[in-house]
C-alpha positions in Angstrom: -32.1 -43.9 75.7 -29.7 -45.9 73.6 -29.6 -48.6 76.3 -33.4 -49.2 76.3 -34.6 -52.7 75.6 -38.0 -54.3 75.1 -39.6 -57.7 75.1 -42.9 -58.3 73.4 -45.3 -61.2 73.7 -48.5 -62.0 71.9 -51.7 -63.4 73.3 -54.1 -64.3 70.5 -57.4 -65.9 71.2 -56.7 -68.6 73.8 -53.2 -69.3 72.9 -50.4 -69.4 75.4 -48.2 -66.3 75.5 -45.6 -66.4 72.8 -42.5 -64.3 72.5 -42.5 -62.7 69.1 -39.7 -60.1 69.6 -37.1 -59.7 72.2 -33.7 -58.2 72.8 -34.6 -55.3 70.5 -32.5 -52.2 71.1 -34.4 -49.0 70.8 -32.0 -46.4 69.6 -32.3 -42.7 68.8 -35.8 -41.3 69.3 -37.6 -43.6 66.9 -40.3 -46.1 67.8 -40.0 -49.8 67.3 -43.0 -51.2 65.5 -44.5 -54.7 65.6 -47.4 -55.6 63.3 -49.4 -58.4 65.0 -53.0 -58.8 66.0 -52.7 -58.7 69.8 -49.9 -58.6 72.2 -48.6 -57.2 75.4 -45.6 -55.0 75.8 -43.0 -55.0 78.5 -40.0 -52.7 78.9 -37.0 -52.3 81.0 -37.9 -48.8 82.1 -40.9 -46.7 81.1 -42.9 -47.4 77.9 -45.3 -45.4 75.8 -47.6 -47.4 73.5 -50.0 -46.0 70.9 -52.3 -48.4 69.1 -53.2 -48.0 65.4 -56.0 -49.9 63.6 -55.8 -52.7 66.1 -52.9 -54.2 64.2 -49.8 -52.4 65.2 -48.2 -51.0 68.3 -45.6 -48.3 68.4 -43.3 -49.1 71.3 -41.1 -46.4 72.7 -39.0 -47.5 75.7 -37.4 -44.7 77.6 -35.7 -46.4 80.6 -32.4 -48.0 81.1 -31.9 -51.8 80.8 -30.8 -51.9 84.5 -34.3 -50.8 85.5 -35.6 -54.4 85.3 -39.4 -54.2 85.9 -40.7 -57.6 84.8 -40.4 -61.2 86.1 -39.0 -63.7 83.6 -41.6 -66.1 84.9 -44.2 -64.2 82.9 -42.6 -65.5 79.7 -42.4 -69.2 80.7 -39.4 -71.4 80.8 -37.7 -69.6 83.6 -37.9 -68.3 87.2 -38.2 -64.9 88.6 -35.5 -62.3 88.0 -33.1 -63.5 85.4 -30.6 -61.6 83.3 -31.7 -58.6 81.3 -31.5 -59.2 77.5 -28.5 -58.3 75.5 -28.5 -56.5 72.2 -29.3 -58.4 69.0 -26.1 -60.3 68.2 -26.9 -60.4 64.4 -27.6 -56.8 63.3 -29.0 -56.2 59.8 -26.4 -55.3 57.2 -26.2 -51.8 55.9 -28.6 -51.8 52.9 -26.5 -49.3 50.9 -23.3 -51.3 51.3 -25.2 -54.5 50.6 -26.3 -53.2 47.2 -23.2 -51.2 46.3 -21.6 -53.7 43.9 -24.9 -54.5 42.2 -25.7 -50.8 41.9 -22.3 -50.2 40.2 -22.9 -53.1 37.8 -26.3 -51.7 36.8 -24.9 -48.3 36.3 -22.1 -49.7 34.1 -24.5 -51.6 31.8 -26.8 -48.5 31.5 -23.8 -46.5 30.2 -23.2 -48.9 27.3 -24.2 -48.0 23.7 -26.1 -51.3 23.4 -28.2 -50.6 26.4 -29.1 -47.1 25.4 -29.9 -48.2 21.8 -32.4 -50.8 23.1 -33.8 -48.4 25.7 -34.6 -45.9 22.9 -36.1 -48.7 20.8 -38.4 -49.8 23.6 -39.5 -46.2 24.2 -40.2 -45.7 20.5 -42.1 -49.0 20.3 -44.3 -47.9 23.3 -45.0 -44.5 21.7 -46.0 -46.2 18.4 -47.9 -49.3 19.6 -48.6 -48.8 23.3 -48.4 -51.7 25.8 -45.2 -53.4 27.1 -42.1 -54.3 25.1 -39.0 -56.2 26.3 -35.4 -57.0 25.3 -32.7 -59.3 26.7 -29.0 -58.8 27.1 -26.5 -61.7 26.8 -22.8 -62.3 26.1 -21.1 -64.1 23.2 -18.3 -66.6 23.5 -15.8 -63.7 23.7 -17.7 -62.0 26.6 -19.1 -59.2 24.4 -22.6 -57.9 25.1 -25.2 -59.0 22.6 -28.9 -58.1 22.5 -32.1 -59.8 21.3 -34.8 -58.2 19.2 -37.5 -56.2 20.8 -40.5 -58.4 21.7 -44.0 -56.8 21.8 -46.1 -57.8 24.8 -49.6 -57.1 26.0 -51.1 -54.3 28.0 -49.8 -55.7 31.3 -46.8 -58.0 30.6 -44.1 -59.0 28.1 -42.1 -62.2 27.7 -38.4 -62.0 28.2 -36.6 -63.1 25.0 -34.1 -65.9 25.1 -30.5 -65.2 24.2 -27.1 -66.7 24.7 -25.7 -66.2 28.3 -28.6 -63.9 29.3 -27.7 -61.7 32.2 -30.2 -58.8 32.1 -33.5 -57.7 30.6 -35.3 -54.5 30.1 -39.0 -53.7 29.6 -41.3 -50.7 29.8 -44.4 -50.0 31.9 -47.2 -48.2 30.1 -47.9 -46.2 33.3 -45.7 -44.5 35.8 -45.7 -47.4 38.2 -42.5 -48.9 39.6 -41.7 -52.6 39.5 -44.7 -54.8 40.2 -45.2 -58.1 42.0 -45.0 -59.9 38.7 -41.7 -58.2 37.9 -40.2 -59.3 41.3 -41.3 -62.9 41.1 -40.3 -63.2 37.4 -36.9 -61.7 38.3 -36.4 -64.3 41.1 -37.1 -67.1 38.6 -34.4 -65.8 36.2 -31.9 -64.9 39.0 -31.9 -68.4 40.4 -29.4 -69.5 37.8 -27.4 -66.2 37.9 -27.2 -64.1 41.1 -25.8 -61.2 39.1 -28.9 -61.0 36.9 -30.4 -57.5 36.5 -33.9 -56.4 35.5 -34.5 -52.9 34.2 -37.9 -51.1 33.9 -38.5 -47.8 32.2 -41.5 -45.6 32.7 -43.2 -43.1 30.4 -41.9 -40.2 32.5 -38.3 -41.3 31.8 -37.6 -42.9 35.2 -35.6 -46.1 35.0 -35.6 -48.7 37.8 -33.5 -51.9 38.3 -34.0 -55.0 40.4 -30.8 -56.7 41.6 -30.0 -59.5 43.9 -28.3 -58.8 47.3 -28.7 -62.3 48.7 -29.8 -65.1 46.4 -30.8 -67.5 49.2 -33.0 -64.9 50.8 -34.7 -64.3 47.5 -35.3 -68.0 47.0 -36.6 -68.3 50.6 -39.0 -65.4 50.1 -40.3 -67.0 46.9 -41.1 -70.2 48.9 -42.5 -68.5 52.0 -44.6 -66.0 50.2 -45.5 -67.6 46.9 -47.1 -65.6 44.1 -50.8 -65.7 43.6 -51.5 -66.5 40.0 -53.6 -64.1 38.0 -57.2 -65.2 37.2 -57.4 -67.6 34.4 -58.1 -66.0 31.0 -56.5 -62.6 32.0 -53.2 -61.0 31.1 -52.5 -59.7 34.6 -49.3 -60.5 36.4 -49.2 -62.7 39.5 -49.8 -60.9 42.7 -48.2 -60.9 46.2 -50.0 -63.1 48.8 -52.8 -61.5 50.7 -50.7 -60.5 53.8 -48.3 -58.4 51.6 -50.9 -57.2 49.2 -53.0 -55.8 52.1 -50.0 -54.2 53.7 -49.1 -52.4 50.5 -52.7 -51.3 50.0 -52.8 -50.0 53.6 -49.6 -48.0 53.0 -50.9 -46.4 49.9 -54.5 -45.7 50.9 -54.2 -44.9 54.6 -50.6 -43.6 54.8 -50.5 -41.9 51.4 -47.2 -43.7 50.7 -46.1 -43.9 47.0 -45.8 -47.2 45.2 -42.1 -46.7 45.1 -41.9 -46.3 48.9 -44.2 -49.2 49.5 -42.3 -51.6 47.3 -38.9 -50.5 48.8 -40.3 -51.0 52.3 -41.7 -54.4 51.6 -38.5 -55.7 50.0 -36.5 -54.8 53.1 -39.1 -55.7 55.7 -39.6 -59.2 54.3 -35.9 -59.7 53.9 -36.4 -60.5 50.2 -32.7 -60.4 49.2 -33.6 -58.0 46.4 -32.9 -54.3 46.1 -34.9 -51.7 44.1 -32.6 -49.3 42.4 -33.4 -46.1 40.6 -31.3 -44.0 38.2 -30.5 -40.6 39.6 -29.9 -37.3 37.8 -26.2 -38.3 37.4 -27.1 -41.5 35.6 -26.1 -43.6 38.6 -28.4 -46.4 40.0 -28.9 -46.1 43.7 -30.9 -48.3 46.1 -34.3 -47.0 47.2 -35.0 -47.5 50.8 -37.9 -46.6 53.0 -38.5 -46.6 56.8 -41.4 -46.2 59.0 -41.7 -42.9 60.7 -43.6 -41.8 63.8 -47.4 -41.9 63.5 -49.0 -38.6 62.5 -51.4 -36.6 64.7 -54.2 -39.0 64.0 -52.2 -42.1 65.0 -51.7 -43.2 61.3 -48.4 -44.7 60.2 -46.1 -42.6 58.1 -43.3 -43.8 55.8 -40.2 -41.9 54.7 -37.7 -42.3 52.0 -34.3 -43.4 53.2 -32.4 -43.8 49.9 -28.7 -44.5 49.4 -26.7 -41.5 48.3 
């Protein structure tokens, strides 16, 4: 089963067949998932396909790559037969190893007296005035951590204060919701000039999240390829994700009962954002939050599972 391979092509409207995924190794007993409107599936070996909402196929190849059962001519640009595909030569990095240094840096800052003093000040400000409040962390000429004053924001956002050599900020959310689209896009804006920048978010229930960069260029590319949608004029709402991502998150939450934490973690990794969502654990350490797609449930609906770093 570890040697099964698939090729997938899409036929949408009257378009010519287009290869949208190939040389994908199907390992373990999990399904590979592709979210496109219409496509055909071919396997080396047997295949089981289950449709869901006309938008996704769960592809499970069970045969060996040597059991070639398609003609390369079906894909264009080649004759019959042909060589079987080889495994993906550029595997994705281990997400936990990728975020290890940034996680340790976030943990180190959170252990400082200055951070905890400002964390308590923001929580006290929320308890007294409601809304969002923010603070910035910088460094003086000697490299010592300095902090700004607490800035009071509105119901849905808060401005990050300016400070010398700013390298991190912290704000609260009035509800128990993890980092939002506005938090992510605003974080990218600030991290462009400092790939070690950190953004912390605290919730009323005591949870503390952090956003960190794992690959600055990927974060910049995501910002260009999936630009933010500005909030309606005259409102205080934050910018939103583009429709394709917003709809996917909504589907995950409403149809699959995924939490907002799982949905944001999943989106950040799926869209190769170069950003990791961290969460403080019971030991006071920040760890990356990951999520993966599980097998469909008995009704054919997608499921999502936490796959956090330990």
